[in-house]
N, CA and C atoms as a LAMMPS dump frame, in Angstrom:
ITEM: TIMESTEP
0
ITEM: NUMBER OF ATOMS
450
ITEM: BOX BOUNDS ff ff ff
-5.0000000000000000e+02 5.0000000000000000e+02
-5.0000000000000000e+02 5.0000000000000000e+02
-5.0000000000000000e+02 5.0000000000000000e+02
ITEM: ATOMS id mol type element x y z
1 1 1 N 171.718 -340.911 -111.274
2 1 2 C 171.992 -340.016 -110.181
3 1 3 C 170.751 -339.162 -109.917
4 2 1 N 170.493 -338.901 -108.62
5 2 2 C 169.376 -338.054 -108.236
6 2 3 C 169.87 -337.068 -107.182
7 3 1 N 169.435 -335.804 -107.308
8 3 2 C 169.811 -334.764 -106.361
9 3 3 C 168.548 -334.186 -105.75
10 4 1 N 168.521 -334.133 -104.423
11 4 2 C 167.395 -333.573 -103.684
12 4 3 C 167.858 -332.267 -103.055
13 5 1 N 167.065 -331.215 -103.204
14 5 2 C 167.431 -329.903 -102.673
15 5 3 C 166.319 -329.379 -101.789
16 6 1 N 166.645 -329.158 -100.512
17 6 2 C 165.712 -328.546 -99.58
18 6 3 C 165.638 -327.065 -99.915
19 7 1 N 164.409 -326.554 -100.07
20 7 2 C 164.205 -325.159 -100.44
21 7 3 C 163.799 -324.327 -99.226
22 8 1 N 164.204 -323.059 -99.219
23 8 2 C 163.824 -322.118 -98.175
24 8 3 C 162.294 -322.056 -98.112
25 9 1 N 161.692 -322.028 -96.919
26 9 2 C 160.243 -322.096 -96.815
27 9 3 C 159.492 -320.904 -97.413
28 10 1 N 160.134 -319.756 -97.54
29 10 2 C 159.449 -318.577 -98.064
30 10 3 C 159.929 -318.224 -99.466
31 11 1 N 161.239 -318.2 -99.679
32 11 2 C 161.792 -317.712 -100.939
33 11 3 C 162.069 -318.79 -101.973
34 12 1 N 161.93 -320.055 -101.619
35 12 2 C 162.197 -321.189 -102.513
36 12 3 C 163.599 -321.177 -103.105
37 13 1 N 164.582 -320.684 -102.342
38 13 2 C 165.98 -320.762 -102.755
39 13 3 C 166.606 -321.979 -102.081
40 14 1 N 167.634 -322.584 -102.681
41 14 2 C 168.266 -323.776 -102.106
42 14 3 C 168.877 -323.51 -100.736
43 15 1 N 168.67 -324.473 -99.828
44 15 2 C 169.248 -324.403 -98.494
45 15 3 C 170.293 -325.508 -98.318
46 16 1 N 169.955 -326.73 -98.745
47 16 2 C 170.864 -327.864 -98.619
48 16 3 C 170.539 -328.867 -99.715
49 17 1 N 171.572 -329.552 -100.23
50 17 2 C 171.374 -330.555 -101.28
51 17 3 C 172.018 -331.873 -100.899
52 18 1 N 171.414 -332.955 -101.381
53 18 2 C 171.944 -334.3 -101.201
54 18 3 C 171.995 -334.961 -102.572
55 19 1 N 173.091 -335.626 -102.871
56 19 2 C 173.25 -336.274 -104.172
57 19 3 C 173.44 -337.772 -103.941
58 20 1 N 172.689 -338.588 -104.695
59 20 2 C 172.768 -340.037 -104.578
60 20 3 C 173.075 -340.603 -105.953
61 21 1 N 174.191 -341.342 -106.054
62 21 2 C 174.645 -341.825 -107.352
63 21 3 C 174.166 -343.222 -107.7
64 22 1 N 174.203 -344.145 -106.741
65 22 2 C 173.913 -345.532 -107.093
66 22 3 C 172.846 -346.184 -106.218
67 23 1 N 172.208 -345.42 -105.33
68 23 2 C 171.178 -345.989 -104.466
69 23 3 C 169.945 -346.374 -105.271
70 24 1 N 169.317 -347.471 -104.87
71 24 2 C 168.069 -347.872 -105.522
72 24 3 C 166.86 -347.332 -104.769
73 25 1 N 167.047 -346.986 -103.481
74 25 2 C 165.989 -346.399 -102.669
75 25 3 C 166.594 -345.257 -101.852
76 26 1 N 165.904 -344.117 -101.823
77 26 2 C 166.303 -342.976 -100.994
78 26 3 C 165.133 -342.695 -100.062
79 27 1 N 165.414 -342.699 -98.75
80 27 2 C 164.368 -342.507 -97.744
81 27 3 C 164.475 -341.106 -97.129
82 28 1 N 163.32 -340.449 -96.979
83 28 2 C 163.264 -339.103 -96.418
84 28 3 C 162.306 -339.118 -95.235
85 29 1 N 162.724 -338.509 -94.125
86 29 2 C 161.859 -338.414 -92.953
87 29 3 C 162.583 -337.802 -91.776
88 30 1 N 161.918 -337.821 -90.635
89 30 2 C 162.438 -337.213 -89.415
90 30 3 C 163.383 -338.137 -88.649
91 31 1 N 163.276 -339.43 -88.855
92 31 2 C 164.078 -340.407 -88.115
93 31 3 C 165.529 -340.411 -88.596
94 32 1 N 166.436 -340.704 -87.693
95 32 2 C 167.868 -340.706 -88.015
96 32 3 C 168.289 -341.826 -88.96
97 33 1 N 167.424 -342.815 -89.212
98 33 2 C 167.804 -343.904 -90.115
99 33 3 C 167.438 -343.617 -91.575
100 34 1 N 166.991 -342.398 -91.884
101 34 2 C 166.695 -342.001 -93.263
102 34 3 C 167.959 -341.519 -93.964
103 35 1 N 167.927 -341.503 -95.293
104 35 2 C 169.036 -340.961 -96.07
105 35 3 C 169.04 -339.434 -96.014
106 36 1 N 167.844 -338.852 -95.985
107 36 2 C 167.668 -337.403 -95.847
108 36 3 C 166.81 -337.183 -94.613
109 37 1 N 167.362 -336.487 -93.622
110 37 2 C 166.673 -336.25 -92.36
111 37 3 C 166.173 -334.812 -92.349
112 38 1 N 164.864 -334.657 -92.179
113 38 2 C 164.238 -333.341 -92.139
114 38 3 C 163.532 -333.203 -90.792
115 39 1 N 163.996 -332.264 -89.974
116 39 2 C 163.384 -332.03 -88.674
117 39 3 C 162.27 -331.008 -88.814
118 40 1 N 161.049 -331.489 -88.882
119 40 2 C 159.862 -330.64 -88.971
120 40 3 C 158.698 -331.395 -88.354
121 41 1 N 157.822 -330.672 -87.669
122 41 2 C 156.69 -331.297 -86.988
123 41 3 C 155.736 -331.993 -87.957
124 42 1 N 155.651 -331.536 -89.209
125 42 2 C 154.723 -332.144 -90.169
126 42 3 C 155.34 -333.302 -90.944
127 43 1 N 156.637 -333.559 -90.734
128 43 2 C 157.325 -334.656 -91.432
129 43 3 C 157.285 -335.899 -90.546
130 44 1 N 156.822 -336.996 -91.116
131 44 2 C 156.766 -338.272 -90.394
132 44 3 C 158.173 -338.85 -90.23
133 45 1 N 158.301 -339.787 -89.306
134 45 2 C 159.602 -340.436 -89.1
135 45 3 C 160.097 -341.079 -90.387
136 46 1 N 159.212 -341.72 -91.111
137 46 2 C 159.52 -342.307 -92.419
138 46 3 C 158.469 -341.779 -93.385
139 47 1 N 158.737 -340.635 -93.976
140 47 2 C 157.709 -339.878 -94.694
141 47 3 C 157.539 -340.295 -96.155
142 48 1 N 158.64 -340.408 -96.882
143 48 2 C 158.547 -340.682 -98.321
144 48 3 C 159.776 -341.473 -98.764
145 49 1 N 159.592 -342.274 -99.796
146 49 2 C 160.712 -343.013 -100.388
147 49 3 C 160.742 -342.745 -101.878
148 50 1 N 161.947 -342.665 -102.427
149 50 2 C 162.145 -342.568 -103.872
150 50 3 C 162.795 -343.863 -104.315
151 51 1 N 162.18 -344.53 -105.271
152 51 2 C 162.65 -345.817 -105.763
153 51 3 C 163.165 -345.654 -107.178
154 52 1 N 164.349 -346.215 -107.436
155 52 2 C 164.941 -346.164 -108.772
156 52 3 C 164.612 -347.463 -109.506
157 53 1 N 163.68 -347.37 -110.449
158 53 2 C 163.286 -348.509 -111.269
159 53 3 C 164.006 -348.438 -112.62
160 54 1 N 163.89 -349.483 -113.396
161 54 2 C 164.521 -349.535 -114.715
162 54 3 C 164.062 -348.37 -115.596
163 55 1 N 162.797 -348.006 -115.494
164 55 2 C 162.272 -346.933 -116.342
165 55 3 C 162.194 -345.581 -115.637
166 56 1 N 162.911 -345.395 -114.512
167 56 2 C 162.981 -344.093 -113.845
168 56 3 C 162.651 -344.147 -112.369
169 57 1 N 162.748 -342.984 -111.728
170 57 2 C 162.491 -342.853 -110.303
171 57 3 C 160.994 -342.712 -110.031
172 58 1 N 160.58 -343.183 -108.862
173 58 2 C 159.194 -343.111 -108.433
174 58 3 C 159.156 -342.64 -106.973
175 59 1 N 158.151 -341.835 -106.629
176 59 2 C 157.969 -341.342 -105.263
177 59 3 C 156.81 -342.1 -104.636
178 60 1 N 157.02 -342.583 -103.397
179 60 2 C 155.967 -343.287 -102.672
180 60 3 C 155.786 -342.6 -101.315
181 61 1 N 154.575 -342.162 -101.031
182 61 2 C 154.272 -341.483 -99.778
183 61 3 C 153.982 -342.489 -98.67
184 62 1 N 154.563 -342.262 -97.486
185 62 2 C 154.252 -343.034 -96.291
186 62 3 C 153.869 -342.108 -95.142
187 63 1 N 153.929 -340.787 -95.38
188 63 2 C 153.718 -339.796 -94.334
189 63 3 C 152.271 -339.632 -93.923
190 64 1 N 152.054 -339.498 -92.627
191 64 2 C 150.703 -339.29 -92.092
192 64 3 C 150.108 -337.975 -92.598
193 65 1 N 150.952 -336.972 -92.819
194 65 2 C 150.476 -335.668 -93.297
195 65 3 C 150.54 -335.541 -94.815
196 66 1 N 150.884 -336.619 -95.494
197 66 2 C 150.873 -336.636 -96.949
198 66 3 C 152.098 -336.016 -97.6
199 67 1 N 152.21 -336.271 -98.883
200 67 2 C 153.233 -335.681 -99.746
201 67 3 C 152.471 -335.063 -100.908
202 68 1 N 152.892 -333.855 -101.298
203 68 2 C 152.134 -333.097 -102.286
204 68 3 C 153.008 -332.723 -103.48
205 69 1 N 152.413 -332.783 -104.671
206 69 2 C 153.017 -332.301 -105.91
207 69 3 C 151.994 -331.348 -106.522
208 70 1 N 152.42 -330.117 -106.783
209 70 2 C 151.51 -329.091 -107.312
210 70 3 C 150.258 -328.956 -106.438
211 71 1 N 150.46 -328.947 -105.126
212 71 2 C 149.379 -328.788 -104.14
213 71 3 C 148.351 -329.914 -104.159
214 72 1 N 148.688 -331.04 -104.779
215 72 2 C 147.797 -332.201 -104.793
216 72 3 C 148.455 -333.349 -104.036
217 73 1 N 147.707 -334.016 -103.159
218 73 2 C 148.279 -335.153 -102.438
219 73 3 C 148.553 -336.316 -103.388
220 74 1 N 149.659 -336.985 -103.164
221 74 2 C 150.02 -338.139 -104.002
222 74 3 C 150.192 -339.364 -103.123
223 75 1 N 150.013 -340.529 -103.713
224 75 2 C 150.32 -341.796 -103.045
225 75 3 C 151.585 -342.366 -103.67
226 76 1 N 151.641 -342.316 -105.005
227 76 2 C 152.771 -342.864 -105.744
228 76 3 C 152.773 -342.217 -107.128
229 77 1 N 153.887 -341.563 -107.495
230 77 2 C 153.995 -340.918 -108.811
231 77 3 C 155.409 -341.082 -109.35
232 78 1 N 155.532 -340.975 -110.664
233 78 2 C 156.852 -340.989 -111.3
234 78 3 C 157.507 -339.627 -111.128
235 79 1 N 158.833 -339.642 -110.951
236 79 2 C 159.602 -338.408 -110.811
237 79 3 C 159.787 -337.767 -112.177
238 80 1 N 159.565 -336.464 -112.225
239 80 2 C 159.853 -335.663 -113.402
240 80 3 C 160.993 -334.738 -113.015
241 81 1 N 162.045 -334.674 -113.835
242 81 2 C 163.201 -333.844 -113.521
243 81 3 C 162.769 -332.409 -113.241
244 82 1 N 163.203 -331.873 -112.107
245 82 2 C 162.898 -330.493 -111.74
246 82 3 C 161.647 -330.326 -110.91
247 83 1 N 160.93 -331.411 -110.642
248 83 2 C 159.698 -331.302 -109.863
249 83 3 C 159.998 -330.965 -108.412
250 84 1 N 158.995 -330.388 -107.74
251 84 2 C 159.118 -330.051 -106.325
252 84 3 C 158.02 -330.783 -105.571
253 85 1 N 158.422 -331.415 -104.46
254 85 2 C 157.45 -332.067 -103.593
255 85 3 C 157.395 -331.291 -102.281
256 86 1 N 156.247 -331.362 -101.624
257 86 2 C 156.102 -330.749 -100.301
258 86 3 C 155.739 -331.854 -99.324
259 87 1 N 156.433 -331.902 -98.189
260 87 2 C 156.166 -332.898 -97.16
261 87 3 C 155.126 -332.323 -96.207
262 88 1 N 153.923 -332.859 -96.255
263 88 2 C 152.803 -332.285 -95.529
264 88 3 C 152.249 -331.116 -96.333
265 89 1 N 151.023 -330.699 -96.025
266 89 2 C 150.435 -329.631 -96.838
267 89 3 C 151.027 -328.258 -96.55
268 90 1 N 151.814 -328.141 -95.48
269 90 2 C 152.452 -326.861 -95.176
270 90 3 C 153.924 -327.041 -94.811
271 91 1 N 154.498 -328.197 -95.147
272 91 2 C 155.846 -328.519 -94.708
273 91 3 C 156.937 -328.139 -95.685
274 92 1 N 158.122 -328.678 -95.459
275 92 2 C 159.294 -328.37 -96.275
276 92 3 C 159.102 -328.798 -97.735
277 93 1 N 159.721 -328.023 -98.631
278 93 2 C 159.685 -328.327 -100.063
279 93 3 C 161.047 -328.87 -100.486
280 94 1 N 161.012 -329.887 -101.347
281 94 2 C 162.236 -330.499 -101.864
282 94 3 C 162.145 -330.551 -103.383
283 95 1 N 163.152 -329.97 -104.053
284 95 2 C 163.229 -330.048 -105.513
285 95 3 C 164.027 -331.296 -105.876
286 96 1 N 163.569 -332.009 -106.909
287 96 2 C 164.206 -333.258 -107.34
288 96 3 C 164.787 -333.059 -108.726
289 97 1 N 166.074 -333.36 -108.853
290 97 2 C 166.742 -333.312 -110.156
291 97 3 C 167.296 -334.701 -110.446
292 98 1 N 167.047 -335.187 -111.633
293 98 2 C 167.558 -336.488 -112.065
294 98 3 C 168.727 -336.225 -112.993
295 99 1 N 169.891 -336.796 -112.666
296 99 2 C 171.083 -336.59 -113.475
297 99 3 C 171.834 -335.323 -113.137
298 100 1 N 171.39 -334.564 -112.123
299 100 2 C 172.078 -333.328 -111.738
300 100 3 C 173.401 -333.648 -111.072
301 101 1 N 174.321 -332.722 -111.138
302 101 2 C 175.661 -332.947 -110.589
303 101 3 C 175.955 -331.968 -109.466
304 102 1 N 175.437 -332.253 -108.278
305 102 2 C 175.737 -331.491 -107.076
306 102 3 C 176.556 -332.388 -106.167
307 103 1 N 177.657 -331.903 -105.607
308 103 2 C 178.461 -332.749 -104.728
309 103 3 C 177.639 -333.277 -103.559
310 104 1 N 177.883 -334.524 -103.119
311 104 2 C 177.114 -335.105 -102.024
312 104 3 C 177.221 -334.26 -100.76
313 105 1 N 176.08 -334.067 -100.092
314 105 2 C 176.076 -333.371 -98.819
315 105 3 C 176.446 -331.909 -98.894
316 106 1 N 176.391 -331.3 -100.066
317 106 2 C 176.781 -329.902 -100.194
318 106 3 C 175.888 -329.027 -99.332
319 107 1 N 176.486 -328.124 -98.583
320 107 2 C 175.757 -327.205 -97.736
321 107 3 C 175.665 -325.871 -98.464
322 108 1 N 174.466 -325.339 -98.549
323 108 2 C 174.266 -324.053 -99.187
324 108 3 C 173.724 -323.11 -98.133
325 109 1 N 174.435 -322.013 -97.861
326 109 2 C 173.967 -321.054 -96.869
327 109 3 C 172.91 -320.152 -97.473
328 110 1 N 172.011 -319.625 -96.636
329 110 2 C 171.021 -318.684 -97.126
330 110 3 C 171.696 -317.393 -97.553
331 111 1 N 171.012 -316.557 -98.353
332 111 2 C 171.602 -315.294 -98.764
333 111 3 C 172.047 -314.481 -97.558
334 112 1 N 173.205 -313.839 -97.653
335 112 2 C 173.816 -313.148 -96.525
336 112 3 C 172.942 -312.022 -95.984
337 113 1 N 172.121 -311.389 -96.83
338 113 2 C 171.295 -310.293 -96.339
339 113 3 C 170.256 -310.758 -95.322
340 114 1 N 170.012 -312.061 -95.236
341 114 2 C 169.043 -312.563 -94.273
342 114 3 C 169.667 -312.8 -92.908
343 115 1 N 170.983 -312.723 -92.834
344 115 2 C 171.664 -312.981 -91.581
345 115 3 C 172.387 -311.726 -91.117
346 116 1 N 172.292 -311.426 -89.852
347 116 2 C 173.056 -310.297 -89.334
348 116 3 C 174.506 -310.739 -89.18
349 117 1 N 175.397 -309.798 -89.096
350 117 2 C 176.82 -310.114 -88.946
351 117 3 C 177.084 -310.842 -87.636
352 118 1 N 176.249 -310.617 -86.619
353 118 2 C 176.439 -311.263 -85.319
354 118 3 C 175.683 -312.575 -85.197
355 119 1 N 174.938 -312.933 -86.232
356 119 2 C 174.152 -314.166 -86.228
357 119 3 C 175.104 -315.363 -86.306
358 120 1 N 174.882 -316.429 -85.502
359 120 2 C 175.788 -317.584 -85.521
360 120 3 C 175.971 -318.208 -86.892
361 121 1 N 174.935 -318.174 -87.738
362 121 2 C 175.035 -318.83 -89.048
363 121 3 C 175.958 -318.094 -89.999
364 122 1 N 176.333 -316.856 -89.68
365 122 2 C 177.192 -316.11 -90.589
366 122 3 C 178.609 -316.679 -90.617
367 123 1 N 178.998 -317.468 -89.604
368 123 2 C 180.341 -318.043 -89.602
369 123 3 C 180.355 -319.563 -89.538
370 124 1 N 179.221 -320.173 -89.225
371 124 2 C 179.149 -321.613 -89.088
372 124 3 C 178.369 -322.215 -90.245
373 125 1 N 178.257 -323.539 -90.26
374 125 2 C 177.572 -324.239 -91.35
375 125 3 C 176.106 -324.442 -91.03
376 126 1 N 175.248 -324.023 -91.935
377 126 2 C 173.819 -324.291 -91.802
378 126 3 C 173.565 -325.68 -92.356
379 127 1 N 173.117 -326.609 -91.513
380 127 2 C 172.944 -327.977 -91.987
381 127 3 C 171.493 -328.374 -92.186
382 128 1 N 170.565 -327.548 -91.753
383 128 2 C 169.156 -327.783 -92.046
384 128 3 C 168.402 -326.496 -91.803
385 129 1 N 167.268 -326.332 -92.499
386 129 2 C 166.477 -325.122 -92.323
387 129 3 C 165.02 -325.381 -92.601
388 130 1 N 164.455 -326.429 -92.008
389 130 2 C 163.046 -326.726 -92.258
390 130 3 C 162.136 -325.861 -91.399
391 131 1 N 161.109 -325.317 -91.993
392 131 2 C 160.064 -324.613 -91.277
393 131 3 C 160.516 -323.458 -90.421
394 132 1 N 161.554 -322.726 -90.833
395 132 2 C 161.981 -321.553 -90.095
396 132 3 C 162.904 -321.856 -88.94
397 133 1 N 163.365 -323.095 -88.816
398 133 2 C 164.302 -323.441 -87.756
399 133 3 C 165.624 -323.818 -88.396
400 134 1 N 166.71 -323.27 -87.874
401 134 2 C 168.025 -323.582 -88.408
402 134 3 C 168.791 -324.457 -87.445
403 135 1 N 169.516 -325.4 -87.979
404 135 2 C 170.425 -326.206 -87.176
405 135 3 C 171.814 -325.789 -87.615
406 136 1 N 172.559 -325.186 -86.721
407 136 2 C 173.857 -324.62 -87.046
408 136 3 C 174.954 -325.504 -86.473
409 137 1 N 175.905 -325.858 -87.327
410 137 2 C 177.058 -326.607 -86.873
411 137 3 C 178.152 -325.612 -86.55
412 138 1 N 178.54 -325.554 -85.302
413 138 2 C 179.532 -324.602 -84.834
414 138 3 C 180.922 -325.191 -85.035
415 139 1 N 181.662 -324.681 -86.024
416 139 2 C 182.998 -325.199 -86.32
417 139 3 C 183.948 -325.014 -85.141
418 140 1 N 183.799 -323.92 -84.436
419 140 2 C 184.715 -323.577 -83.352
420 140 3 C 184.573 -324.508 -82.153
421 141 1 N 183.322 -324.853 -81.814
422 141 2 C 183.066 -325.664 -80.626
423 141 3 C 182.636 -327.086 -80.936
424 142 1 N 182.344 -327.394 -82.217
425 142 2 C 181.995 -328.737 -82.614
426 142 3 C 180.606 -329.183 -82.212
427 143 1 N 179.741 -328.258 -81.816
428 143 2 C 178.402 -328.619 -81.395
429 143 3 C 177.341 -328.185 -82.378
430 144 1 N 176.101 -328.531 -82.063
431 144 2 C 174.958 -328.13 -82.885
432 144 3 C 174.081 -327.188 -82.063
433 145 1 N 173.544 -326.18 -82.711
434 145 2 C 172.669 -325.232 -82.068
435 145 3 C 171.418 -325.08 -82.907
436 146 1 N 170.25 -325.113 -82.269
437 146 2 C 169.011 -324.885 -83.002
438 146 3 C 168.612 -323.436 -82.79
439 147 1 N 168.322 -322.732 -83.893
440 147 2 C 167.923 -321.338 -83.8
441 147 3 C 166.642 -321.114 -84.581
442 148 1 N 165.88 -320.109 -84.19
443 148 2 C 164.648 -319.733 -84.878
444 148 3 C 165.013 -318.669 -85.897
445 149 1 N 164.752 -318.932 -87.181
446 149 2 C 165.133 -318.003 -88.237
447 149 3 C 163.996 -317.086 -88.657
448 150 1 N 162.847 -317.209 -88.018
449 150 2 C 161.713 -316.332 -88.351
450 150 3 C 161.867 -314.986 -87.684
């Protein structure tokens, strides 16, 4: 099992998590055909893939803006439990946990002090928060709204 957690761009707190139990490949990028979709200008349509091999997970970069571990660009590296990758040199950060137990598709809202009581995200589901932009799922109207969280 592998769990990917999108981190807040400034505070590095969890924003959203995805859990994959039996997949052999997990694809991350801007395109809708990825397993994890990240809407950010620095994220390629098909940015990075995680491959589950017999001896562990491996990260392979396909992004034009690169994938970084510890501020160093990577082409292909083995996953270490708890590591954080950055998509592009200034893009979204994703923490990787191997064997972690987070429910699939779990939505984690940002700390309440960051949202005003009248802010749409205070009552709806935050489904993405890359690069200071929030995508809010409005339970009442069933639509999506993009908001600037900066």
